[in-house]
C-alpha positions in Angstrom: 100.6 107.5 74.7 104.3 107.3 75.3 106.8 104.8 76.4 106.2 102.0 74.0 108.6 99.1 74.6 110.5 97.2 71.8 109.6 93.8 71.6 112.0 91.1 71.0 110.8 89.3 68.1 112.2 86.4 66.0 113.6 87.3 62.5 112.2 84.8 59.9 114.0 84.1 56.6 112.6 82.0 53.7 115.9 81.5 51.9 119.0 83.4 51.5 117.6 85.2 48.2 114.6 86.3 50.1 114.0 89.5 52.3 113.5 89.0 56.0 109.7 88.2 56.7 109.4 91.4 59.2 109.7 93.5 56.1 107.0 91.8 54.0 103.7 93.3 54.1 101.0 91.3 55.7 103.4 89.1 57.6 103.0 89.0 61.4 105.2 87.5 63.8 103.7 85.6 66.9 104.5 86.7 70.6 105.8 84.2 73.2 103.0 83.7 75.8 102.6 82.5 79.1 99.8 80.1 78.6 98.6 80.0 82.4 97.9 83.7 82.8 94.9 84.6 80.5 93.8 88.0 80.4 91.6 89.5 81.6 92.5 87.3 84.8 89.0 88.4 86.8 85.9 89.8 85.1 84.0 92.8 86.7 86.6 93.6 89.2 87.7 97.1 88.8 90.5 98.8 90.9 92.4 95.8 91.1 95.1 94.9 93.6 97.1 91.8 93.8 99.1 91.7 96.9 101.7 89.1 97.9 102.5 88.1 101.5 104.3 84.7 102.5 104.2 83.6 99.0 100.6 83.7 98.8 98.9 86.1 96.5 95.7 88.1 97.6 93.2 89.8 95.1 90.7 92.4 95.8 88.9 95.0 94.1 85.6 97.0 93.3 82.7 94.9 92.7 80.0 96.4 90.1 77.3 96.6 93.1 79.7 98.7 95.2 78.3 97.2 98.3 81.0 94.8 99.8 84.7 94.0 100.1 86.0 90.8 98.5 89.2 88.9 98.9 90.5 85.7 97.1 93.8 83.9 97.4 96.0 81.5 95.5 99.6 80.2 95.3 100.1 81.7 92.0 98.8 84.8 89.9 97.1 82.6 87.5 95.4 80.9 90.2 93.6 83.6 91.3 91.2 83.6 88.2 89.5 80.7 89.7 89.9 81.2 93.2 87.2 81.1 95.6 86.0 84.6 96.4 85.4 85.4 99.9 83.0 88.5 101.5 85.0 89.9 104.2 82.6 93.0 104.8 79.4 94.3 103.6 78.3 97.8 104.0 75.7 98.6 106.5 71.9 99.2 105.5 71.7 102.8 106.3 73.7 105.8 107.5 77.6 106.0 107.3 79.4 103.8 105.0 75.9 102.7 103.6 76.7 104.3 100.2 79.3 103.3 97.4 82.3 101.1 98.5 85.3 101.8 96.4 88.7 100.6 95.7 89.7 98.4 98.6 93.3 97.7 99.0 94.8 95.1 101.7 98.0 95.5 103.4 100.1 93.7 106.1 101.9 95.7 108.6 102.5 96.1 112.6 101.7 92.3 112.5 98.2 92.6 111.4 96.2 92.5 108.1 94.5 96.0 107.3 92.0 97.0 104.5 91.8 100.7 103.2 88.7 101.3 101.2 86.4 104.4 100.5 82.9 104.6 101.4 80.0 107.0 100.9 76.8 107.5 103.2 73.3 106.2 102.8 71.8 109.3 102.3 74.6 110.8 100.3 76.5 108.0 98.3 78.8 110.5 97.2 80.2 111.6 100.6 83.2 109.6 100.0 85.7 109.1 102.8 88.6 106.6 103.6 88.0 103.9 106.3 90.4 101.1 107.5 89.2 97.4 108.6 91.6 95.3 110.7 91.4 91.5 111.1 91.9 89.5 114.4 93.9 86.7 112.8 96.9 85.9 110.7 94.8 84.4 107.8 92.9 87.1 106.1 90.6 85.0 104.3 89.1 83.5 107.5 89.4 86.0 110.2 87.1 88.4 111.6 87.2 91.9 110.2 86.2 95.1 112.1 86.1 98.7 111.5 89.2 100.4 112.8 88.0 103.9 111.9 88.2 106.6 109.4 91.8 107.7 108.2 92.1 110.9 109.5 93.3 113.6 107.0 93.5 117.5 107.5 90.2 118.1 105.8 86.7 116.6 105.9 86.5 116.5 102.1 86.2 113.7 99.4 88.9 111.1 99.9 89.4 107.9 98.2 92.1 105.5 96.8 94.4 105.1 99.8 97.5 102.7 99.5 100.3 101.9 101.9 103.8 101.1 101.4 107.0 100.9 103.7 110.2 102.7 102.3 113.6 102.6 104.2 111.8 101.7 107.4 109.1 104.2 107.2 105.3 103.2 106.6 103.4 105.8 104.4 100.0 106.2 103.2 99.3 107.7 99.9 95.9 108.8 98.6 93.6 111.1 96.7 91.7 113.9 97.9 89.6 117.3 97.2 91.6 120.1 99.0 89.7 123.1 99.9 90.6 125.9 97.8 91.9 124.0 94.8 89.7 123.6 91.8 90.3 119.9 91.2 88.3 116.9 91.9 91.2 115.2 93.6 94.9 115.6 94.1 97.6 113.0 95.4 98.8 113.2 99.1 101.5 111.7 101.0 102.2 111.1 104.9 104.0 108.9 107.1 101.6 106.8 109.5 101.5 107.1 113.2 98.9 104.4 113.4 96.7 102.7 110.8 94.2 105.6 110.9 96.5 108.7 111.8 99.2 110.4 110.2 102.5 111.2 111.8 103.1 114.3 110.2 101.5 116.8 107.8 100.8 115.3 104.5 102.8 116.3 101.3 101.0 117.3 98.2 102.8 115.4 95.4 100.6 115.9 92.3 97.7 117.9 91.0 95.8 117.3 87.5 97.4 120.4 85.9 98.1 118.7 82.4 95.6 118.7 79.9 95.4 114.8 79.5 94.5 114.7 83.6 91.6 116.9 82.8 89.7 115.1 80.5 86.0 115.1 81.8 87.0 115.4 85.4 90.1 117.1 87.1 91.6 113.8 88.8 94.7 112.4 90.0 93.6 109.1 91.9 94.4 105.5 92.4 98.2 105.9 93.6 100.6 102.8 93.7 104.3 102.8 94.9 107.0 100.8 93.2 110.9 101.1 94.2 113.4 99.8 91.2 116.6 100.6 89.9 117.6 103.1 92.6 114.5 105.3 92.0 110.9 105.4 93.7 107.8 105.6 91.3 104.4 106.3 92.0 101.8 105.6 89.4 98.1 107.2 89.4 95.1 107.5 87.2 93.5 110.5 85.7 90.4 112.0 83.8 87.1 110.3 83.7 86.7 106.6 84.0 85.8 105.8 80.2 88.2 105.3 77.4 89.8 108.7 78.2 91.4 107.1 81.7 95.0 107.1 81.8 97.9 106.1 84.0 100.6 108.8 84.9 103.9 108.5 86.9 105.8 110.4 89.4 109.5 109.5 89.9 112.3 110.2 92.4 115.6 109.2 93.5 115.6 106.5 95.9 117.5 108.0 98.5 115.5 111.3 98.3 112.9 112.3 101.1 109.5 111.0 99.7 107.9 113.9 101.7 109.9 116.5 99.6 107.4 116.9 96.9 109.9 118.9 94.7 111.9 115.7 94.4 109.0 114.1 92.5 108.9 114.6 88.6 105.9 114.1 86.7 105.9 112.3 83.3 104.5 114.9 80.9 102.4 112.3 79.2 100.3 109.4 80.2 102.7 106.3 80.6 99.7 103.8 79.9 96.3 104.2 78.0 93.6 103.0 75.6 94.8 100.7 72.9 92.6 100.7 69.9 94.4 98.1 68.2 94.2 95.6 71.3 90.4 96.4 72.0 91.4 97.6 75.8 89.8 100.8 76.7 90.3 103.0 79.8 93.2 101.2 81.5 93.9 102.5 85.0 93.9 102.3 88.8 96.8 99.8 88.8 98.8 98.0 91.6 102.2 96.1 91.2 103.1 92.6 92.2 106.1 90.2 91.6 104.7 86.9 90.7 106.0 83.5 91.5 108.4 83.4 88.7 110.1 86.6 89.8 108.3 89.0 87.1 107.2 92.4 87.9 103.4 92.7 86.9 101.5 95.7 86.1 97.9 95.0 87.7 94.9 97.0 86.1 91.5 97.2 85.0 90.2 98.0 81.5 87.1 97.4 79.2 86.9 95.3 75.9 84.5 98.2 74.4 84.5 101.8 74.0 81.1 102.9 73.9 79.4 103.2 77.1 75.7 103.7 77.8 75.0 106.3 80.7 77.5 106.8 83.4 80.7 105.1 83.4 80.7 104.5 86.9 77.7 102.1 86.5 79.2 100.1 83.5 80.2 96.8 85.2 82.8 95.7 82.6 86.0 97.0 84.0 87.9 93.7 84.1 91.1 92.9 86.0 94.2 92.3 83.9 98.1 92.0 84.2 101.0 92.3 82.2 104.9 92.1 82.4 106.8 95.3 83.0 109.9 96.1 81.1 112.6 98.5 82.2 114.6 101.0 79.7 118.2 101.5 80.0 117.7 104.1 82.5 115.9 101.9 84.7 112.4 103.5 84.0 109.4 101.1 84.0 108.0 100.7 80.6 104.6 99.6 80.3 104.0 99.5 76.7 100.3 99.2 75.8 97.4 97.1 77.2 97.9 93.4 75.7 94.8 92.0 74.1 92.6 89.3 75.5 94.3 85.8 75.6 97.5 84.4 77.1 99.9 87.0 78.5 102.8 87.8 76.1 106.1 87.6 77.9 108.4 89.1 75.3 
């Protein structure tokens, strides 16, 4: 795993005649922490998204039963841990969308709340397509949510993990899909939106799982999320099987480039975030980003506390939502380091 940040540590001395403690074997230095944010922040919630709107934080993610869409809200990121969870929508008992419900994301645009999510069918739970819910009021926790429709992409194939963002006045969607004729499980695509369910242009294919670390178990690029900082655009994504081999990769492009020009996006050759044996966090991935109430950029992701999984990782319920502070290097590139250990979130 690449791009580990340098921590700011206090150098301790025991007297002028003694060497600094950092050089003594077996001496550890404590990291400063935020006692309010304790990882994992929400247990058994995979594919986590924290979304900030009007100084309120909203959390959604996949539940282990894959049968419903949930939402909680709080005035602080830490407050989400104990916030009451509301079920916004449940899958029907049969037919379309009665299969697995995956990776909901909530977004506010065009004066309305929307949720993008992936759903299988009752008789074919892996017949995964992307759908959109829309709220009828300004408070997403108490509004009535109804199905707006299916996201219309060029191919009727496996489609999931849709995110949305606005950049320089244009609203985009980015998602993962299996493209006919390409031997991968999913690639990443980007397009401007015409309506919440229709594209305004032919999509651009931004990335395929063509690196060895992206093809471990499955040939996957999925879970994209957008970040614009320091004169650049970034799209992170997840790759490989959803066990301890799951990793986060990153695409970057100049902020003034056309996001639809796939040639402008540069892929990091190695994952930017992955399993930490030392901190006992395995398979971190499917991330989002949020600026917390203190103005800190946070990486939001899920991870397990153990490596060994019995059976299919998809049905292991213990992917927990986690957060940690993002650092930036001298070139303005985000540096995620490694997943932090359970407990209060480090701030250095």
